[in-house]
N, C-alpha and C positions, 0 to 999 in steps of 0.2 A: 726713687724715680716717681713712684705713684704719689708719694706725699708732696714732692716738689711741683708736680704738674697741677696742683691746686692753685699755685701762684705764678707758674711759668708757662707761657704759651706752648702748646704741644709741638709746634714746628721748631721752636728754639730748643725744646727738650730733645727732640730727635737729632738736631744738629749737634748738640753737645755730646750726646751718646755716640755720635760719629767719631769721637776721639778714641773710642775703644781700640780699633786696630793699631792706631799710632802708639797708644800706651803699651799694647801687647808687644809690639816690635821692640820698643825701647826697654821694657822690663826683661824680655827674653834675652836681649843683648847684654843688659847690665848685670844679670844674675851670675853667680860663680859658674864658670864653664859655659857661659852663654854663647849663642851663635850670632855672629855679626851679620846683619841683613845685607843682601846684595843691593847694588844700586837700583836694580829693577824693582825690587820689593819696596824700597824707600820711595821711589818715584810713584809706584802704584798707591802707597799709603797717602802720600801728599796729594796726588791727583784725585783720589777718592774723596778725601775730606774737602778738597776744593769743589768737587762736583756736588757734594751734599750741601755745601755752603751756598752755591749758586741755585741749587734746587729749592732750598728752603730759605727764602729771602727774609732776614730778620725784620726788615722794615714793614713787611706785609703780615707777618705772623704775630707781631706784638700788639697790633690793634691800637697803637698810640699809647699803650700803657708803659709805665716805667718798669723796667726789668727788676724783679726782686733779687737782690744780690745773694740773699741767704739760700733761696730755692735753687738758683743757678749754681751756687757753690756746692750745694749738696749733690747735684747731678754730676758735677765734675768729679767730686770725691767718689760717687757711686761708680762712675765709669772707670776710675783708677783702681778701685777695689775689685771690680768685676774682672778687669784685665789681669790684676795680680793673681786672683783666684784661678783664672784660666791657665796661666803659666804654671801655677803650683799644681793644679789638677793633672797636668801632663806628666809630672814627675813623682807625685805622691803615691804612696802605697794605697791601693783601693781594692775592694772585693773583686773577685774574678767575674762576678755577675754584673753586667752593665746596668741592668734594671735595678738591682739592689743598691748599687752605688748611687744612681740618680735618685732613687726613692729616699735613701738616707739623707741626702743633701737637701731635698725639697721638704722633707718632714722637719728636719732641724731648722731650716729657714722659716717654715710656717709657724712652728712653735715659738720661735724667737719673736716673730712679728705679733703673734697673739698676746704674748706677755707684754710687749712694748705698747700695743694698743690698749691693754688694760691699764697700764701705768699712766698713760696719757689721757685716760678718761673717755676713750672713743666708744667703749661698750655702753656707757650711759646715754650716748647720743644715737645709738643704733635703733632704727625703726624698720623692722623687717616688712611691716605692712606697707610702708611707703616705697619699697623697692619694686619697680615694675617688672613684669615677667621677662621682658626683653633683656633686662640686666642680668637676671638669673641665667638666661640662655647664653649670654655672652660669657658669664663666669664659667659655666659648664664647658663651653667650647675651649676656653683658655686652659681650664683644668685638664681636659683630655689631650687636646692637640699640643698645647704648650708643654705638657709633660713629655710627650713623645719627642717634640723638637729639642727639649733640653737634653734628653737622653742621647739623641743623635749628635748634639753639640759636644757632649762629653766624649762620645766615641771618636768624633772627628779630631778632637784635641790630641788623642793618642795615635790615631791612624795617620795624621798629617802634622802640619806645623801650626802653632798658635796663630801666626800671622794669617795663614790661609783660613783657619776656622773663624777668625774674627771678622772676616770680610762680610759676614751677615749684616753687620751694622751699617754697611753702605747699601746693601741690597734692600733692606727693609723699607726705607722711604720710597724707593722705586716701586716696590710691590704695593705699598699703601696707595700710591698715586694711581696705579692701574686698577686696583680694586675699587678705589673711590670713583673712578670713571665708569667702571662696569656695573657696580652695585649701587652706587650712590648718586649717579647722574652728575658727577662733578666734571668740570671742564678740564681736559688734558690738552694743554697748549703746546705749540712747537717749542717754546722755551723749555718746558719741563721735559719734553721728549729728548731735546738736545742735551740737557743736563744729565738725563738718565743714561744716554749713550756714553757720556764721559765717565759716569760712575761704573758702568759695566766694563768699560775699557780698563779702568783702574783695577777692578777685581781680576780681570784676565791677566794683567801684568803681575799681580801678586801670586796667582795660582799657577801660572805657566812655569815651565822648567827653564 
């Protein structure tokens, strides 16, 4: 996702990531002994993706640029792999400690990316002196609170259903809009608020009994 956003507009990236709940429902349904989703869950998944589509208008986020098919395809594959891992994590044997389980996964992922970055020559282009303090602060924030959020996500996968846990992919764009309005003086229009209501309604459909 991070690599693809160098060539794909962030709005479109968030829209494609919105496929995660749909992938989760379909993978959990198609696995051996899988659970068929109810009509309400499927309606919520489709409605949520539609709400995100309306919320993030591709014609406004592309800035007139031609969409990079490789970058967009990588995000689609990433969303599919994340959904597959989410369903697998619910049934796989893991340490009893939730913190240990999350730490093992994040360390493994971090090491794999460090090796990949070395193989692609990114270390040679790294200039720590050119990184502004604000970027380090943002990295520190994600490192701390992102780790907590990931551990909560892993817990939720086991405590609930993958479809309910994956609804975060719909809520994230709404939260980003609100934070952009509060912290970044961005304009929150009636259109975006209306689309947000659709997204929240979709999430309620999925999580309700």
